[in-house]
PQR file with spaces between the fields and no chain letter, atoms N, CA, C, O and H, PARSE charges and radii, in Angstrom:
ATOM       1  N    UNK     1      26.248   14.972   12.408 -0.4000 1.5000
ATOM       2  CA   UNK     1      24.977   15.612   12.110 -0.0000 2.0000
ATOM       3  C    UNK     1      23.874   14.550   12.215  0.5500 1.7000
ATOM       4  O    UNK     1      23.928   13.519   11.544 -0.5500 1.4000
ATOM       5  N    UNK     2      22.908   14.808   13.038 -0.4000 1.5000
ATOM       6  CA   UNK     2      21.824   13.838   13.186 -0.0000 2.0000
ATOM       7  C    UNK     2      20.539   14.390   12.588  0.5500 1.7000
ATOM       8  O    UNK     2      20.333   15.602   12.514 -0.5500 1.4000
ATOM       9  H    UNK     2      22.864   15.645   13.583  0.4000 1.0000
ATOM      10  N    UNK     3      19.689   13.478   12.166 -0.4000 1.5000
ATOM      11  CA   UNK     3      18.401   13.854   11.601 -0.0000 2.0000
ATOM      12  C    UNK     3      17.402   14.020   12.728  0.5500 1.7000
ATOM      13  O    UNK     3      17.449   13.278   13.709 -0.5500 1.4000
ATOM      14  H    UNK     3      19.857   12.494   12.226  0.4000 1.0000
ATOM      15  N    UNK     4      16.502   14.977   12.604 -0.4000 1.5000
ATOM      16  CA   UNK     4      15.527   15.234   13.647 -0.0000 2.0000
ATOM      17  C    UNK     4      14.119   14.739   13.300  0.5500 1.7000
ATOM      18  O    UNK     4      13.202   14.864   14.112 -0.5500 1.4000
ATOM      19  H    UNK     4      16.464   15.580   11.807  0.4000 1.0000
ATOM      20  N    UNK     5      13.947   14.184   12.110 -0.4000 1.5000
ATOM      21  CA   UNK     5      12.642   13.672   11.727 -0.0000 2.0000
ATOM      22  C    UNK     5      12.293   12.448   12.566  0.5500 1.7000
ATOM      23  O    UNK     5      13.161   11.637   12.891 -0.5500 1.4000
ATOM      24  H    UNK     5      14.692   14.083   11.450  0.4000 1.0000
ATOM      25  N    UNK     6      11.024   12.325   12.908 -0.4000 1.5000
ATOM      26  CA   UNK     6      10.590   11.230   13.781 -0.0000 2.0000
ATOM      27  C    UNK     6      10.481    9.894   13.056  0.5500 1.7000
ATOM      28  O    UNK     6      10.894    8.868   13.595 -0.5500 1.4000
ATOM      29  H    UNK     6      10.319   12.983   12.643  0.4000 1.0000
ATOM      30  N    UNK     7       9.932    9.890   11.845 -0.4000 1.5000
ATOM      31  CA   UNK     7       9.679    8.642   11.126 -0.0000 2.0000
ATOM      32  C    UNK     7      10.689    8.421   10.009  0.5500 1.7000
ATOM      33  O    UNK     7      11.004    9.339    9.252 -0.5500 1.4000
ATOM      34  H    UNK     7       9.596   10.724   11.407  0.4000 1.0000
ATOM      35  N    UNK     8      11.189    7.204    9.915 -0.4000 1.5000
ATOM      36  CA   UNK     8      12.096    6.805    8.851 -0.0000 2.0000
ATOM      37  C    UNK     8      11.432    5.659    8.104  0.5500 1.7000
ATOM      38  O    UNK     8      11.070    4.650    8.708 -0.5500 1.4000
ATOM      39  H    UNK     8      10.934    6.458   10.531  0.4000 1.0000
ATOM      40  N    UNK     9      11.270    5.808    6.799 -0.4000 1.5000
ATOM      41  CA   UNK     9      10.686    4.746    5.990 -0.0000 2.0000
ATOM      42  C    UNK     9      11.845    4.008    5.333  0.5500 1.7000
ATOM      43  O    UNK     9      12.661    4.608    4.634 -0.5500 1.4000
ATOM      44  H    UNK     9      11.564    6.628    6.308  0.4000 1.0000
ATOM      45  N    UNK    10      11.909    2.696    5.567 -0.4000 1.5000
ATOM      46  CA   UNK    10      12.993    1.876    5.042 -0.0000 2.0000
ATOM      47  C    UNK    10      12.442    0.703    4.250  0.5500 1.7000
ATOM      48  O    UNK    10      11.304    0.278    4.447 -0.5500 1.4000
ATOM      49  H    UNK    10      11.246    2.209    6.136  0.4000 1.0000
ATOM      50  N    UNK    11      13.282    0.183    3.340 -0.4000 1.5000
ATOM      51  CA   UNK    11      12.918   -1.030    2.611 -0.0000 2.0000
ATOM      52  C    UNK    11      13.274   -2.239    3.470  0.5500 1.7000
ATOM      53  O    UNK    11      13.915   -2.104    4.512 -0.5500 1.4000
ATOM      54  H    UNK    11      14.207    0.529    3.180  0.4000 1.0000
ATOM      55  N    UNK    12      12.859   -3.400    3.031 -0.4000 1.5000
ATOM      56  CA   UNK    12      13.170   -4.623    3.751 -0.0000 2.0000
ATOM      57  C    UNK    12      14.663   -4.883    3.864  0.5500 1.7000
ATOM      58  O    UNK    12      15.100   -5.592    4.770 -0.5500 1.4000
ATOM      59  H    UNK    12      12.338   -3.510    2.184  0.4000 1.0000
ATOM      60  N    UNK    13      15.448   -4.322    2.962 -0.4000 1.5000
ATOM      61  CA   UNK    13      16.898   -4.500    2.987 -0.0000 2.0000
ATOM      62  C    UNK    13      17.600   -3.416    3.796  0.5500 1.7000
ATOM      63  O    UNK    13      18.826   -3.425    3.903 -0.5500 1.4000
ATOM      64  H    UNK    13      15.093   -3.745    2.226  0.4000 1.0000
ATOM      65  N    UNK    14      16.836   -2.473    4.371 -0.4000 1.5000
ATOM      66  CA   UNK    14      17.424   -1.447    5.220 -0.0000 2.0000
ATOM      67  C    UNK    14      17.740   -0.130    4.520  0.5500 1.7000
ATOM      68  O    UNK    14      18.262    0.787    5.154 -0.5500 1.4000
ATOM      69  H    UNK    14      15.840   -2.465    4.284  0.4000 1.0000
ATOM      70  N    UNK    15      17.438   -0.016    3.237 -0.4000 1.5000
ATOM      71  CA   UNK    15      17.686    1.229    2.507 -0.0000 2.0000
ATOM      72  C    UNK    15      16.667    2.282    2.948  0.5500 1.7000
ATOM      73  O    UNK    15      15.467    2.010    2.987 -0.5500 1.4000
ATOM      74  H    UNK    15      17.014   -0.761    2.722  0.4000 1.0000
ATOM      75  N    UNK    16      17.146    3.478    3.278 -0.4000 1.5000
ATOM      76  CA   UNK    16      16.254    4.558    3.700 -0.0000 2.0000
ATOM      77  C    UNK    16      15.596    5.181    2.475  0.5500 1.7000
ATOM      78  O    UNK    16      16.271    5.608    1.539 -0.5500 1.4000
ATOM      79  H    UNK    16      18.121    3.699    3.246  0.4000 1.0000
ATOM      80  N    UNK    17      14.257    5.224    2.499 -0.4000 1.5000
ATOM      81  CA   UNK    17      13.507    5.832    1.405 -0.0000 2.0000
ATOM      82  C    UNK    17      13.277    7.311    1.700  0.5500 1.7000
ATOM      83  O    UNK    17      13.499    8.164    0.840 -0.5500 1.4000
ATOM      84  H    UNK    17      13.709    4.876    3.260  0.4000 1.0000
ATOM      85  N    UNK    18      12.831    7.610    2.922 -0.4000 1.5000
ATOM      86  CA   UNK    18      12.502    8.999    3.269 -0.0000 2.0000
ATOM      87  C    UNK    18      12.490    9.181    4.778  0.5500 1.7000
ATOM      88  O    UNK    18      12.193    8.245    5.521 -0.5500 1.4000
ATOM      89  H    UNK    18      12.650    6.917    3.621  0.4000 1.0000
ATOM      90  N    UNK    19      12.814   10.391    5.228 -0.4000 1.5000
ATOM      91  CA   UNK    19      12.710   10.796    6.621 -0.0000 2.0000
ATOM      92  C    UNK    19      11.642   11.872    6.697  0.5500 1.7000
ATOM      93  O    UNK    19      11.654   12.807    5.896 -0.5500 1.4000
ATOM      94  H    UNK    19      13.055   11.151    4.625  0.4000 1.0000
ATOM      95  N    UNK    20      10.711   11.760    7.648 -0.4000 1.5000
ATOM      96  CA   UNK    20       9.619   12.718    7.733 -0.0000 2.0000
ATOM      97  C    UNK    20       9.076   12.816    9.156  0.5500 1.7000
ATOM      98  O    UNK    20       9.314   11.936    9.983 -0.5500 1.4000
ATOM      99  H    UNK    20      10.701   11.001    8.299  0.4000 1.0000
ATOM     100  N    UNK    21       8.353   13.884    9.430 -0.4000 1.5000
ATOM     101  CA   UNK    21       7.656   14.056   10.707 -0.0000 2.0000
ATOM     102  C    UNK    21       6.163   13.773   10.570  0.5500 1.7000
ATOM     103  O    UNK    21       5.457   13.679   11.573 -0.5500 1.4000
ATOM     104  H    UNK    21       8.160   14.600    8.759  0.4000 1.0000
ATOM     105  N    UNK    22       5.682   13.637    9.347 -0.4000 1.5000
ATOM     106  CA   UNK    22       4.257   13.478    9.079 -0.0000 2.0000
ATOM     107  C    UNK    22       3.907   11.996    8.911  0.5500 1.7000
ATOM     108  O    UNK    22       4.357   11.358    7.959 -0.5500 1.4000
ATOM     109  H    UNK    22       6.256   13.713    8.531  0.4000 1.0000
ATOM     110  N    UNK    23       3.109   11.448    9.829 -0.4000 1.5000
ATOM     111  CA   UNK    23       2.757   10.027    9.787 -0.0000 2.0000
ATOM     112  C    UNK    23       1.915    9.696    8.552  0.5500 1.7000
ATOM     113  O    UNK    23       2.060    8.610    7.993 -0.5500 1.4000
ATOM     114  H    UNK    23       2.744   11.967   10.602  0.4000 1.0000
ATOM     115  N    UNK    24       1.048   10.596    8.119 -0.4000 1.5000
ATOM     116  CA   UNK    24       0.236   10.343    6.919 -0.0000 2.0000
ATOM     117  C    UNK    24       1.132   10.173    5.696  0.5500 1.7000
ATOM     118  O    UNK    24       0.938    9.253    4.901 -0.5500 1.4000
ATOM     119  H    UNK    24       0.930   11.479    8.574  0.4000 1.0000
ATOM     120  N    UNK    25       2.105   11.056    5.550 -0.4000 1.5000
ATOM     121  CA   UNK    25       3.048   10.966    4.436 -0.0000 2.0000
ATOM     122  C    UNK    25       3.843    9.663    4.528  0.5500 1.7000
ATOM     123  O    UNK    25       4.070    8.999    3.517 -0.5500 1.4000
ATOM     124  H    UNK    25       2.263   11.803    6.196  0.4000 1.0000
ATOM     125  N    UNK    26       4.260    9.304    5.731 -0.4000 1.5000
ATOM     126  CA   UNK    26       5.018    8.067    5.936 -0.0000 2.0000
ATOM     127  C    UNK    26       4.196    6.849    5.541  0.5500 1.7000
ATOM     128  O    UNK    26       4.714    5.935    4.897 -0.5500 1.4000
ATOM     129  H    UNK    26       4.076    9.844    6.552  0.4000 1.0000
ATOM     130  N    UNK    27       2.922    6.825    5.918 -0.4000 1.5000
ATOM     131  CA   UNK    27       2.057    5.699    5.570 -0.0000 2.0000
ATOM     132  C    UNK    27       1.836    5.597    4.064  0.5500 1.7000
ATOM     133  O    UNK    27       1.790    4.495    3.518 -0.5500 1.4000
ATOM     134  H    UNK    27       2.502    7.567    6.441  0.4000 1.0000
ATOM     135  N    UNK    28       1.698    6.745    3.388 -0.4000 1.5000
ATOM     136  CA   UNK    28       1.522    6.747    1.939 -0.0000 2.0000
ATOM     137  C    UNK    28       2.763    6.203    1.234  0.5500 1.7000
ATOM     138  O    UNK    28       2.658    5.421    0.290 -0.5500 1.4000
ATOM     139  H    UNK    28       1.735    7.640    3.832  0.4000 1.0000
ATOM     140  N    UNK    29       3.930    6.621    1.697 -0.4000 1.5000
ATOM     141  CA   UNK    29       5.182    6.160    1.096 -0.0000 2.0000
ATOM     142  C    UNK    29       5.367    4.669    1.352  0.5500 1.7000
ATOM     143  O    UNK    29       5.820    3.935    0.473 -0.5500 1.4000
ATOM     144  H    UNK    29       4.016    7.257    2.464  0.4000 1.0000
ATOM     145  N    UNK    30       5.016    4.222    2.555 -0.4000 1.5000
ATOM     146  CA   UNK    30       5.094    2.797    2.878 -0.0000 2.0000
ATOM     147  C    UNK    30       4.210    1.991    1.933  0.5500 1.7000
ATOM     148  O    UNK    30       4.621    0.940    1.442 -0.5500 1.4000
ATOM     149  H    UNK    30       4.648    4.818    3.269  0.4000 1.0000
ATOM     150  N    UNK    31       3.009    2.475    1.680 -0.4000 1.5000
ATOM     151  CA   UNK    31       2.073    1.788    0.788 -0.0000 2.0000
ATOM     152  C    UNK    31       2.629    1.726   -0.641  0.5500 1.7000
ATOM     153  O    UNK    31       2.501    0.702   -1.312 -0.5500 1.4000
ATOM     154  H    UNK    31       2.675    3.329    2.079  0.4000 1.0000
ATOM     155  N    UNK    32       3.250    2.827   -1.106 -0.4000 1.5000
ATOM     156  CA   UNK    32       3.818    2.865   -2.454 -0.0000 2.0000
ATOM     157  C    UNK    32       4.968    1.871   -2.616  0.5500 1.7000
ATOM     158  O    UNK    32       5.178    1.334   -3.704 -0.5500 1.4000
ATOM     159  H    UNK    32       3.354    3.658   -0.561  0.4000 1.0000
ATOM     160  N    UNK    33       5.708    1.628   -1.541 -0.4000 1.5000
ATOM     161  CA   UNK    33       6.894    0.777   -1.603 -0.0000 2.0000
ATOM     162  C    UNK    33       6.701   -0.562   -0.909  0.5500 1.7000
ATOM     163  O    UNK    33       7.679   -1.205   -0.527 -0.5500 1.4000
ATOM     164  H    UNK    33       5.537    2.064   -0.657  0.4000 1.0000
ATOM     165  N    UNK    34       5.451   -0.993   -0.740 -0.4000 1.5000
ATOM     166  CA   UNK    34       5.208   -2.247   -0.016 -0.0000 2.0000
ATOM     167  C    UNK    34       5.780   -3.460   -0.743  0.5500 1.7000
ATOM     168  O    UNK    34       6.096   -4.461   -0.100 -0.5500 1.4000
ATOM     169  H    UNK    34       4.656   -0.470   -1.050  0.4000 1.0000
ATOM     170  N    UNK    35       5.921   -3.395   -2.068 -0.4000 1.5000
ATOM     171  CA   UNK    35       6.514   -4.505   -2.820 -0.0000 2.0000
ATOM     172  C    UNK    35       7.993   -4.707   -2.473  0.5500 1.7000
ATOM     173  O    UNK    35       8.553   -5.771   -2.737 -0.5500 1.4000
ATOM     174  H    UNK    35       5.664   -2.582   -2.589  0.4000 1.0000
ATOM     175  N    UNK    36       8.628   -3.684   -1.880 -0.4000 1.5000
ATOM     176  CA   UNK    36      10.024   -3.777   -1.449 -0.0000 2.0000
ATOM     177  C    UNK    36      10.127   -4.159    0.028  0.5500 1.7000
ATOM     178  O    UNK    36      11.229   -4.255    0.567 -0.5500 1.4000
ATOM     179  H    UNK    36       8.174   -2.820   -1.666  0.4000 1.0000
ATOM     180  N    UNK    37       8.992   -4.375    0.681 -0.4000 1.5000
ATOM     181  CA   UNK    37       9.003   -4.714    2.102 -0.0000 2.0000
ATOM     182  C    UNK    37       9.183   -3.493    2.982  0.5500 1.7000
ATOM     183  O    UNK    37       9.779   -3.589    4.055 -0.5500 1.4000
ATOM     184  H    UNK    37       8.097   -4.296    0.244  0.4000 1.0000
ATOM     185  N    UNK    38       8.682   -2.350    2.551 -0.4000 1.5000
ATOM     186  CA   UNK    38       8.864   -1.098    3.279 -0.0000 2.0000
ATOM     187  C    UNK    38       8.189   -1.136    4.648  0.5500 1.7000
ATOM     188  O    UNK    38       7.119   -1.720    4.815 -0.5500 1.4000
ATOM     189  H    UNK    38       8.198   -2.272    1.679  0.4000 1.0000
ATOM     190  N    UNK    39       8.834   -0.504    5.614 -0.4000 1.5000
ATOM     191  CA   UNK    39       8.274   -0.360    6.953 -0.0000 2.0000
ATOM     192  C    UNK    39       8.668    1.000    7.524  0.5500 1.7000
ATOM     193  O    UNK    39       9.590    1.651    7.032 -0.5500 1.4000
ATOM     194  H    UNK    39       9.703   -0.028    5.479  0.4000 1.0000
ATOM     195  N    UNK    40       7.962    1.410    8.558 -0.4000 1.5000
ATOM     196  CA   UNK    40       8.205    2.702    9.194 -0.0000 2.0000
ATOM     197  C    UNK    40       8.909    2.466   10.516  0.5500 1.7000
ATOM     198  O    UNK    40       8.478    1.655   11.337 -0.5500 1.4000
ATOM     199  H    UNK    40       7.213    0.881    8.957  0.4000 1.0000
ATOM     200  N    UNK    41       9.996    3.188   10.702 -0.4000 1.5000
ATOM     201  CA   UNK    41      10.718    3.132   11.964 -0.0000 2.0000
ATOM     202  C    UNK    41      10.420    4.425   12.707  0.5500 1.7000
ATOM     203  O    UNK    41      10.632    5.512   12.170 -0.5500 1.4000
ATOM     204  H    UNK    41      10.346    3.847   10.035  0.4000 1.0000
ATOM     205  N    UNK    42       9.934    4.316   13.926 -0.4000 1.5000
ATOM     206  CA   UNK    42       9.536    5.455   14.742 -0.0000 2.0000
ATOM     207  C    UNK    42      10.594    5.680   15.817  0.5500 1.7000
ATOM     208  O    UNK    42      10.868    4.774   16.605 -0.5500 1.4000
ATOM     209  H    UNK    42       9.762    3.433   14.362  0.4000 1.0000
ATOM     210  N    UNK    43      11.195    6.872   15.866 -0.4000 1.5000
ATOM     211  CA   UNK    43      12.236    7.145   16.848 -0.0000 2.0000
ATOM     212  C    UNK    43      11.736    7.040   18.284  0.5500 1.7000
ATOM     213  O    UNK    43      12.489    6.643   19.173 -0.5500 1.4000
ATOM     214  H    UNK    43      10.973    7.608   15.226  0.4000 1.0000
ATOM     215  N    UNK    44      10.474    7.391   18.518 -0.4000 1.5000
ATOM     216  CA   UNK    44       9.951    7.389   19.888 -0.0000 2.0000
ATOM     217  C    UNK    44       9.506    6.007   20.347  0.5500 1.7000
ATOM     218  O    UNK    44       9.591    5.701   21.536 -0.5500 1.4000
ATOM     219  H    UNK    44       9.863    7.714   17.795  0.4000 1.0000
ATOM     220  N    UNK    45       9.039    5.173   19.440 -0.4000 1.5000
ATOM     221  CA   UNK    45       8.679    3.790   19.778 -0.0000 2.0000
ATOM     222  C    UNK    45       9.092    2.903   18.603  0.5500 1.7000
ATOM     223  O    UNK    45       8.285    2.646   17.710 -0.5500 1.4000
ATOM     224  H    UNK    45       8.970    5.422   18.474  0.4000 1.0000
ATOM     225  N    UNK    46      10.327    2.439   18.598 -0.4000 1.5000
ATOM     226  CA   UNK    46      10.933    1.778   17.434 -0.0000 2.0000
ATOM     227  C    UNK    46      10.189    0.588   16.843  0.5500 1.7000
ATOM     228  O    UNK    46      10.273    0.385   15.631 -0.5500 1.4000
ATOM     229  H    UNK    46      10.983    2.648   19.324  0.4000 1.0000
ATOM     230  N    UNK    47       9.474   -0.203   17.616 -0.4000 1.5000
ATOM     231  CA   UNK    47       8.845   -1.403   17.066 -0.0000 2.0000
ATOM     232  C    UNK    47       7.372   -1.238   16.737  0.5500 1.7000
ATOM     233  O    UNK    47       6.761   -2.174   16.222 -0.5500 1.4000
ATOM     234  H    UNK    47       9.406   -0.039   18.600  0.4000 1.0000
ATOM     235  N    UNK    48       6.787   -0.098   17.011 -0.4000 1.5000
ATOM     236  CA   UNK    48       5.345    0.102   16.854 -0.0000 2.0000
ATOM     237  C    UNK    48       4.865   -0.085   15.423  0.5500 1.7000
ATOM     238  O    UNK    48       3.877   -0.785   15.201 -0.5500 1.4000
ATOM     239  H    UNK    48       7.283    0.663   17.429  0.4000 1.0000
ATOM     240  N    UNK    49       5.538    0.522   14.440 -0.4000 1.5000
ATOM     241  CA   UNK    49       5.069    0.522   13.059 -0.0000 2.0000
ATOM     242  C    UNK    49       5.810   -0.470   12.172  0.5500 1.7000
ATOM     243  O    UNK    49       5.528   -0.559   10.977 -0.5500 1.4000
ATOM     244  H    UNK    49       6.341    1.090   14.620  0.4000 1.0000
ATOM     245  N    UNK    50       6.743   -1.210   12.735 -0.4000 1.5000
ATOM     246  CA   UNK    50       7.573   -2.095   11.906 -0.0000 2.0000
ATOM     247  C    UNK    50       6.782   -3.337   11.508  0.5500 1.7000
ATOM     248  O    UNK    50       6.621   -4.272   12.292 -0.5500 1.4000
ATOM     249  H    UNK    50       6.972   -1.138   13.705  0.4000 1.0000
ATOM     250  N    UNK    51       6.301   -3.323   10.293 -0.4000 1.5000
ATOM     251  CA   UNK    51       5.610   -4.483    9.729 -0.0000 2.0000
ATOM     252  C    UNK    51       6.211   -4.720    8.346  0.5500 1.7000
ATOM     253  O    UNK    51       5.933   -3.977    7.404 -0.5500 1.4000
ATOM     254  H    UNK    51       6.432   -2.564    9.655  0.4000 1.0000
ATOM     255  N    UNK    52       7.001   -5.713    8.237 -0.4000 1.5000
ATOM     256  CA   UNK    52       7.682   -6.001    6.983 -0.0000 2.0000
ATOM     257  C    UNK    52       6.797   -6.852    6.075  0.5500 1.7000
ATOM     258  O    UNK    52       5.945   -7.603    6.551 -0.5500 1.4000
ATOM     259  H    UNK    52       7.227   -6.316    9.002  0.4000 1.0000
ATOM     260  N    UNK    53       6.998   -6.731    4.810 -0.4000 1.5000
ATOM     261  CA   UNK    53       6.294   -7.519    3.806 -0.0000 2.0000
ATOM     262  C    UNK    53       6.605   -9.013    3.993  0.5500 1.7000
ATOM     263  O    UNK    53       5.771   -9.867    3.692 -0.5500 1.4000
ATOM     264  H    UNK    53       7.690   -6.120    4.423  0.4000 1.0000
ATOM     265  N    UNK    54       7.791   -9.313    4.484 -0.4000 1.5000
ATOM     266  CA   UNK    54       8.255  -10.699    4.589 -0.0000 2.0000
ATOM     267  C    UNK    54       7.833  -11.390    5.883  0.5500 1.7000
ATOM     268  O    UNK    54       8.089  -12.584    6.037 -0.5500 1.4000
ATOM     269  H    UNK    54       8.468   -8.619    4.728  0.4000 1.0000
ATOM     270  N    UNK    55       7.205  -10.693    6.809 -0.4000 1.5000
ATOM     271  CA   UNK    55       6.794  -11.321    8.077 -0.0000 2.0000
ATOM     272  C    UNK    55       5.458  -11.986    7.954  0.5500 1.7000
ATOM     273  O    UNK    55       4.963  -12.561    8.923 -0.5500 1.4000
ATOM     274  H    UNK    55       6.997   -9.723    6.684  0.4000 1.0000
């Protein structure tokens, strides 16, 4: 079974926080979890939104 949501919000350690299709929601969740190094993984362009707290 595969997920069809476009955006995956993950912590710096790779834990999935949420799967969503809404970029606004993804950005809000990323902001809430920035202390954990949260970043957004985009299925269509994997490196576009990946900005880790540790970089």
